[in-house]
Residue, then its C-alpha position, 0 to 999 in steps of 0.5 A: m291570722n293563720y293559713e286555715e283562717i285565710i282558707k275559710l275566709s276565701e271559701w266564705l267569700d266564694k259562696s257569698s254574693f260579695t265580690t271583694y272583702s278587706l280585713s285589717i288585724d294588728g297591722v296586717s291587711l288582707s284583701i280578697s276579690k273574685q271575678q264574677q262569671y257571666p253566662e255566655n248565652v246571655l244576649h248583651p243589650i248592646l247586641q240587640a238591634p234597635v228598631v227606629t220609628q219616625v213619627a211625622a209631625p207638623a213642619t214647626t215641630p221637630v221629628v221625634a225618633i222612638e227607639k224600641v228594642d225588638p228581641n226577635a230582631p237579628s243582631q247588628i253584629s254579624n255572626q262571625n264577630h265576637i265581643i270581648y266584655s270587661p270582666i271587672v270595673g277598672i281603668y283601661y290601658e292600651s299599653a304596658s306603659p304610658g306612651g308605649t306601643p298599644f297591645v292591639k290596634v284595629a285591623q290587627k290579627v290576634r290569637k287566642g291568649d294574646v294580651l289585648c289591654l290592661l285593666e287597673a282595679m284596686k292598684l292591680m293590673n289585670e291582663i285581658t286576653a283574646d279568647v278567640d283567634g281573629v282580627v280586631e274590628k273595633i275597640y270600644i274604649t279609649n286609653g285611660n277611661m273607666v270601664e264597667a263590668c260587662m262593658p264591651l271592650f273589643e269586637i273581633n272578626t273570627e272569620e278572618g283569623 
């Protein structure tokens, strides 16, 4: 496979709905992947405030809680908090080596561009960086666990940055 063919394949992948493509020819393997872009103005379902209604019942029957999501209700997360979502599926690592110092901890100040964690996908380590200045309010995932694309990873308070 020559350079022009690789470029054509990359262009095809960019225009297609595929996110990864692997090819092996004559003992040479090529893997190409792309990250999906998600619009920032889409409200993530986790950010919508649930409305809980309790239904009364006789004492012998437990109370049932019904959860409805009201799209007009204010977000549970205040305006100064920013959520960083996983751009890919992978395994979350809080440090560069096993038992190493975590990149960030809750209540730690971060600057735009600081490494927050590593996500391992297809044997590649992908750095996830802060896209805002602020203070880490919450870390949603624990070390060594699998994350899905669009899953929240960090909550950063931008007013304290």
